[in-house]
C-alpha positions in Angstrom: -49.4 -27.5 37.9 -46.8 -26.0 35.7 -47.5 -23.5 33.2 -46.9 -23.6 29.4 -43.4 -21.5 29.9 -42.3 -24.2 32.5 -43.0 -27.0 30.4 -41.3 -25.6 27.6 -38.4 -25.0 30.0 -37.9 -28.4 31.1 -38.0 -29.9 27.7 -35.2 -27.1 26.2 -33.0 -28.0 29.4 -33.5 -31.9 28.5 -32.3 -31.6 25.1 -29.3 -29.2 25.5 -28.2 -31.0 28.3 -24.3 -31.6 27.5 -24.9 -35.2 29.1 -26.8 -36.4 25.7 -25.9 -33.2 23.5 -22.8 -32.1 22.4 -23.6 -29.0 19.7 -20.1 -29.4 18.0 -21.2 -32.8 16.1 -23.2 -32.6 13.2 -26.7 -34.0 13.1 -27.1 -37.7 11.9 -29.5 -37.9 9.0 -31.6 -40.2 9.7 -34.3 -40.8 12.2 -33.5 -44.4 13.5 -30.3 -44.1 14.9 -30.3 -47.6 16.2 -28.4 -48.8 13.2 -24.7 -48.1 12.3 -26.3 -46.3 8.5 -27.9 -43.9 10.5 -25.2 -40.9 9.6 -23.5 -42.5 6.3 -26.2 -40.3 4.2 -26.0 -36.1 4.7 -27.8 -34.0 6.6 -30.5 -32.7 4.6 -31.0 -28.8 5.0 -34.3 -27.2 3.5 -33.8 -23.4 3.0 -36.2 -20.4 1.9 -35.9 -16.8 1.9 -38.1 -13.8 2.2 -36.8 -10.6 1.0 -38.4 -7.6 2.9 -36.1 -5.4 1.1 -34.1 -4.8 -2.1 -32.2 -2.3 -3.7 -30.2 -2.9 -7.2 -27.1 0.0 -7.3 -26.1 -0.4 -11.0 -23.3 2.0 -10.5 -21.9 0.5 -7.4 -23.0 -3.5 -9.3 -24.1 -3.9 -5.5 -27.7 -5.7 -5.1 -28.9 -4.3 -1.0 -31.4 -6.7 0.2 -32.4 -7.6 3.7 -33.5 -11.3 4.0 -35.2 -13.7 6.4 -33.3 -16.7 5.6 -34.5 -20.2 7.0 -33.2 -23.0 7.2 -35.1 -26.7 8.2 -33.4 -30.0 8.9 -34.2 -33.2 11.3 -31.4 -33.5 14.4 -32.7 -37.1 15.7 -30.6 -36.2 19.0 -33.5 -33.5 19.5 -36.6 -35.6 19.5 -38.9 -35.3 22.9 -42.2 -36.8 23.7 -45.2 -34.7 24.2 -47.4 -36.6 25.7 -48.5 -34.0 28.3 -47.3 -30.3 27.9 -49.1 -30.7 24.5 -46.6 -28.3 22.9 -46.2 -28.1 18.9 -42.8 -26.8 19.2 -39.9 -25.4 22.0 -38.2 -22.2 21.0 -35.0 -22.0 21.8 -32.8 -18.5 22.7 -28.9 -19.4 22.0 -27.8 -20.8 18.4 -24.8 -22.2 20.1 -26.6 -24.1 22.3 -27.5 -26.4 19.1 -25.7 -27.5 15.5 -26.4 -25.2 13.1 -25.5 -25.9 9.3 -22.6 -23.8 8.1 -24.4 -21.5 5.5 -22.6 -18.9 4.0 -23.5 -16.6 1.1 -21.2 -16.9 -1.9 -22.1 -14.3 -3.8 -21.9 -11.3 -0.6 -19.3 -8.0 0.3 -20.7 -7.9 3.2 -23.5 -9.0 5.3 -24.5 -7.6 9.2 -26.8 -9.6 11.2 -29.5 -7.5 13.2 -29.5 -7.5 16.7 -31.3 -4.4 17.8 -32.7 -5.2 21.6 -32.3 -8.9 21.4 -30.5 -10.2 18.2 -33.2 -11.1 15.7 -32.9 -15.1 15.4 -35.7 -18.0 15.8 -35.0 -21.3 16.1 -38.1 -24.0 16.9 -37.6 -27.6 17.9 -40.4 -30.1 16.9 -41.3 -33.2 18.9 -39.6 -34.9 15.5 -36.4 -33.6 15.8 -37.3 -30.8 13.0 -35.5 -27.7 13.2 -36.0 -24.3 12.2 -34.1 -22.0 12.3 -34.4 -17.8 11.1 -32.5 -15.6 10.8 -32.5 -11.5 10.0 -29.4 -10.3 7.8 -28.5 -7.4 5.7 -26.4 -8.6 2.5 -24.5 -6.7 0.0 -24.8 -9.0 -3.1 -22.2 -8.3 -5.2 -24.0 -8.5 -8.6 -21.8 -7.7 -12.1 -23.3 -6.7 -14.8 -22.7 -6.0 -18.7 -24.1 -2.3 -19.1 -22.9 -2.3 -22.7 -26.6 -2.5 -24.2 -28.3 0.1 -21.2 -30.9 0.6 -21.4 -32.3 -2.3 -23.3 -30.4 -4.5 -21.0 -32.1 -7.4 -18.3 -29.5 -7.3 -15.5 -29.3 -11.0 -13.3 -28.2 -10.6 -9.8 -27.6 -13.9 -7.4 -28.0 -15.1 -4.3 -25.8 -18.2 -3.5 -25.5 -19.8 -0.9 -23.0 -23.2 -0.1 -21.6 -24.5 3.3 -18.1 -24.0 4.0 -16.3 -26.9 5.5 -18.6 -30.2 4.9 -18.6 -31.6 2.1 -22.0 -33.2 -0.3 -21.2 -37.0 2.1 -22.2 -35.2 5.2 -24.4 -32.1 4.0 -26.7 -31.3 1.4 -28.6 -27.8 1.0 -31.8 -28.0 -1.1 -34.2 -24.9 -2.1 -37.9 -25.3 -0.3 -40.1 -27.1 -2.8 -42.8 -24.2 -2.2 -42.0 -20.6 -2.3 -38.2 -21.2 -2.1 -38.1 -17.3 -2.2 -40.6 -15.1 -1.1 -40.7 -11.3 -2.3 -42.2 -8.5 -0.4 -44.9 -6.5 -2.6 -43.6 -3.3 -1.5 -40.1 -3.9 -3.5 -41.7 -5.5 -6.6 -40.9 -2.0 -7.8 -37.1 -1.6 -7.4 -37.0 1.9 -8.5 -38.6 4.4 -11.2 -36.2 3.2 -14.0 -36.5 -0.9 -13.0 -38.7 -3.4 -11.5 -38.0 -7.6 -10.9 -39.6 -9.6 -13.2 -38.9 -13.1 -12.1 -36.9 -15.0 -9.5 -35.2 -18.8 -10.2 -33.5 -21.3 -7.9 -31.2 -23.8 -9.1 -28.4 -26.1 -7.0 -24.8 -25.0 -7.9 -22.8 -27.9 -6.5 -19.1 -26.9 -6.9 -15.9 -29.4 -6.8 -12.7 -27.9 -5.9 -9.5 -29.6 -4.6 -10.9 -30.2 -1.1 -14.1 -32.2 -2.1 -17.3 -31.4 -3.3 -19.6 -29.1 -1.6 -23.1 -28.6 -1.3 -24.5 -24.9 -3.3 -27.7 -23.8 -3.6 -28.2 -19.9 -6.2 -30.9 -17.5 -6.4 -31.5 -15.2 -9.7 -33.3 -12.1 -9.8 -34.2 -10.8 -13.0 -34.7 -7.4 -13.5 -36.4 -5.7 -16.7 -35.8 -1.5 -17.0 -38.6 1.0 -17.9 -38.0 1.7 -21.3 -40.9 4.9 -21.0 -38.3 6.9 -18.5 -35.5 6.7 -20.8 -37.5 7.6 -23.9 -38.9 10.7 -21.7 -35.6 11.6 -20.1 -33.0 10.7 -23.4 -34.3 9.7 -26.3 -36.8 11.9 -27.0 -34.9 15.0 -25.8 -32.6 14.2 -28.0 -34.6 13.6 -30.8 -36.1 17.1 -30.6 -32.6 18.5 -30.3 -31.7 16.8 -33.4 -35.2 18.2 -35.2 -34.3 21.8 -34.2 -30.5 21.3 -35.8 -32.3 20.0 -38.9 -34.7 22.6 -38.8 -32.4 25.3 -39.3 -31.8 23.7 -43.3 -35.2 25.1 -44.0 -34.3 29.0 -42.6 -32.6 31.4 -44.8 -28.8 32.0 -44.5 -29.2 35.6 -44.2 -31.0 35.1 -40.9 -28.1 34.1 -39.2 -28.6 35.3 -35.2 -31.9 32.8 -36.0 -30.1 29.9 -37.9 -26.7 29.5 -36.0 -29.2 29.6 -32.3 -31.0 26.2 -34.2 -27.5 24.5 -35.0 -25.4 25.7 -31.9 -27.8 25.1 -29.1 -28.8 21.0 -29.8 -24.9 20.6 -30.7 -24.2 22.2 -27.0 -26.7 20.5 -25.1 -25.9 17.0 -26.4 -22.7 17.6 -26.3 -23.1 18.4 -22.2 -25.6 15.5 -22.2 -22.7 13.6 -23.5 -20.3 14.9 -21.2 -22.5 14.5 -18.4 -22.6 10.5 -17.9 -21.0 8.5 -15.5 -18.0 6.5 -16.5 -19.7 3.2 -16.3 -22.2 4.2 -19.0 -19.5 5.7 -21.3 -19.7 2.8 -23.5 -23.5 1.7 -23.7 -25.9 1.8 -26.1 -28.4 5.3 -24.7 -24.3 7.1 -24.7 -23.9 5.8 -28.4 -27.1 7.4 -28.9 -26.3 10.6 -27.4 -22.9 10.7 -29.4 -24.6 9.5 -33.0 -27.1 12.7 -32.2 -24.3 14.9 -31.6 -22.4 14.2 -34.9 -25.2 14.8 -36.9 -26.2 17.8 -34.7 -22.7 18.9 -35.2 -22.4 17.8 -39.0 -25.7 21.0 -39.2 -23.2 23.0 -37.5 -20.8 22.7 -39.9 -22.8 23.1 -43.2 -24.2 26.4 -41.9 -20.3 27.5 -41.6 -19.5 26.3 -44.6 -22.8 28.1 -46.1 -21.7 31.3 -44.7 -18.5 30.9 -45.6 -19.7 30.2 -49.2 -21.8 33.3 -48.9 -18.5 35.7 -47.7 -16.7 34.3 -51.2 -19.8 34.9 -53.3 -20.0 38.2 -52.2 -16.5 38.9 -52.4 -16.6 37.9 -56.0 -19.3 40.4 -56.8 -17.7 43.1 -55.5 -14.3 42.2 -56.9 -16.4 41.6 -60.5 -16.9 45.4 -59.6 -13.1 46.4 -59.2 -13.1 46.7 -55.6 -10.4 44.4 -55.5 -10.6 42.5 -52.4 -8.9 39.6 -53.7 -6.0 38.3 -55.1 -6.6 37.3 -58.9 -5.7 33.8 -58.0 -8.5 33.2 -55.5 -10.8 35.3 -57.3 -10.8 32.2 -60.1 -10.9 29.5 -57.4 -14.2 31.2 -56.3 -15.9 31.8 -59.6 -15.0 28.1 -60.2 -16.8 27.2 -56.3 -19.6 28.8 -57.1 -19.9 27.3 -60.5 -20.4 23.9 -59.3 -21.5 24.3 -55.6 -24.4 27.2 -55.7 -25.0 28.9 -52.1 -28.6 28.4 -53.0 -28.6 24.7 -53.6 -26.2 24.3 -50.6 -29.2 23.9 -47.9 -31.5 21.8 -50.4 -28.7 19.1 -50.4 -28.2 19.2 -46.6 -32.1 18.4 -46.4 -31.9 15.3 -48.6 -28.4 14.0 -46.5 -29.0 14.7 -42.9 -33.1 13.2 -43.4 -31.2 10.2 -44.7 -28.2 10.1 -42.2 -31.4 10.7 -39.8 -33.2 8.2 -40.5 -29.9 5.1 -41.1 -29.3 6.0 -38.2 -32.8 5.5 -36.5 -32.4 2.6 -38.3 -29.4 1.1 -37.5 -30.0 1.7 -33.6 -33.3 0.3 -32.9 -33.2 -2.8 -35.9 
């Protein structure tokens, strides 16, 4: 009595016999091919994908994925009777033995098949001629995103599959009705700063000069974890800004302490700004750092003006005693300056002006 494997081998040998089956010919669309209409309608291929791994590289604008790609269609030439073997399906080792839809990923930059030990390809043929084709691939997908609103943006990456040679008159791709895109739970959190929010699927049939081609698309919507950016960027920058602002409450005579309060935040914010990668140069987070840097730099300039006015006032007092450190014209100008802009009131004015500036900047940025 033949074994299960022997029965399956006999069925496969019969199905792919070159006398009755030519893999170069496209599958016919109808189950009843005795009529001339069986090949007039296109072959319908159901597609679904299991995402095993995913990594979003926003610097290179790539979506690195590892996918289990599955296609299902019906080929009436592969029907067989299963009265005695009781096999739910038979397995095929070589994809080249049967006709396979010419699907390609139009959004890919590079795709590699996995063939460690043996090629990672599964082909099942059912008694009614249904074919399940499954393969494991690693694909780098092009993912162009607008980083102008980073990190308040929501990146969207697309997986687009289409037929290379067959028009919609011959071949149509559809997403499988139930779970067209399956996601491994382990990759729900792509990284510490971004996670996968949802996935949508749709058709995207395209027309070219050579005809209309079937196309399907999956869109991966990502959300950023803003808490990471608050802790790493926004809170530290605001803290440095408050340090610079606190310098207005320190007497200008304590110059070493006050210069540190104004100079250190300015240098750190400048370092923050210049350490950003080129692709993030015009993003919202960079604008935040630049805004904080301008305010901190303004506080440093105010301190330098204060020191200058203090020196002018000191020299004015010495000149009034007859020391003669300054010329008469400068002496008169200094008197006028001191009369209209007392040094003691400059810090009070700066506290108000910079407090309003910080408030307006935050309101304009976050609202």
